[in-house]
N, C-alpha and C positions, 0 to 999 in steps of 0.2 A: 231891805227886808231880808234878802237871802243870807247876808252875813249874820244877822240876828238869829235867823232860823238855824243856821249852822251851829251857832253857839248854844242854842237851846238843846239841840240834839246831842251835841258833845257832852253836855251836862247830864242829859238823860242816860246816856251810855255809861258815864262814870257812876251815876246813882244806881243804875241797874246792876252793873258789875259788883258794886259794894253790897247791894241788897241780896243778890243771889249767891254770893261767894260762899262756897262750902255747903250749899243746900242742894240735895240731889232729888228731892221729891218734885216730880214734874207738875203736879197740880198746884202745889204751893208756889212754884216758880211762875207758872202761867198766871195764877191769881195776882201775885204781887206785881208782875210785869205789866199786865193790862191796867191795874190800878195806877201804877206809876205813870204809864203813858196817858191814860185818861185825865189824870189830875195835873199833868205837867205840860203836855202839848196843847197849845191853845186851839180853841174852835172845834173841839170834838163833841159829838153826842153819842158816840159808841166806840168801843174798843173790845174786840172779840177774837179769841183763838177758836178755830174749828180744827178738829182732828180728823184725819182720813182713816176711817175704820170700815172694813168690809165693803169697800167700793163706794162709800159716800162720806160726806162731811158731817161730823157730829159736833154739836155745840160743846164747847169747853168753857173755861172761865171767861167772864166778860164784865164790862162796866157799861151802864146805860140802860135803856129800856129793854124789856123782854126781847129775846132774839129767837130767830128760827132754830129749831132743834135739829132738823135733818135737811141737808141740801144735796141734791143729786148732782153728780158730775155733769157739767155742761149747763146747769141752771143758774141764772143770776151771775153776778160778778164773781162771787166765791167759787161757784161751780165751774165757771170758765177758767179760772186760775188753776183749779184742780185738774182740768182737762189739758191745758196748755203748759202748765208748770212755769208760767211767766207772770210777772206782776202786772196789775191793771190799775191805771189811774183813770177815774171816771169823773169828768168835770161836772156833768149834769146827769144824775141817775135816771131822770125821766126819759132821757134820750138813749139809754142803754136798753136794747131789746131784751126782754125777758127779766128785767131787774126785779128782785124780790124785795118788797118794801116791808121790813120788820118795824121800822120807825118812820112814819110819814114825814117827820121833820127833816130827815136826811136828804141832802141836796147833792152831795158829792161823796166819793168813796175811793179808797185805795186798798188794794188787797195784795199781800205779799206772800208768795209761796214759802213754806218753811220746809227745810230738808234736815234730816238727821243721818249722818254718815252717808251722804249723797243719795239717800232715799227720800222720796216725797213723804212728808209726815202730816202736813195740813197747811193751814193758812192763818195769817194775822189779818184781820179786817178792821179798818178804821173808817168811821163815817163822820161827816160834818154837816151841820145845818146851813152851811154856806156853799154857794156854787163856786167852782174852780178853786177849792181850798188846797188841794194837794198838787205837788209838782215833783220834778226830778230830784230835788233836794230831799223831800220826804222819802222818796223811793230809795235813794242812796243810803240814808241813815236807817230806815226801817229794815232794809236788807241786812244790816249789821245787828240791829236790835232784836229782831224776831227770833233768831236761833239761840239767843242767850239763855233760854229756858233749859237747855240741855247741859 
């Protein structure tokens, strides 16, 4: 399975680079990238960019059910990543203290910090309706994919 997942992510990277090539509008790039991720990576029920603005995370482009619009630093998985600036893989969101449930169907989550010119910019948040859906392979490739919007 890991080999297959690697190949899927390599294809997503190629598609993303092609899709975003020459485009400098951040909203357009975020929108197309979350759509590509949501429709290409199997087992997702949400893909969202949150921007770090005035000390909190603010909803950006997303795919899936309605999402939280404001997330305080330190709250939920996204807020923890905003606080620590380190990725989080959560195998079971019900066991994550302070988890914010935007979609009750979500069972696992991965959140990747996004940096622009070495400054914390926001996060990429992916949710799955399956427990233990995300692993280090996801983290490795999403670390490369998330900043392609710039």
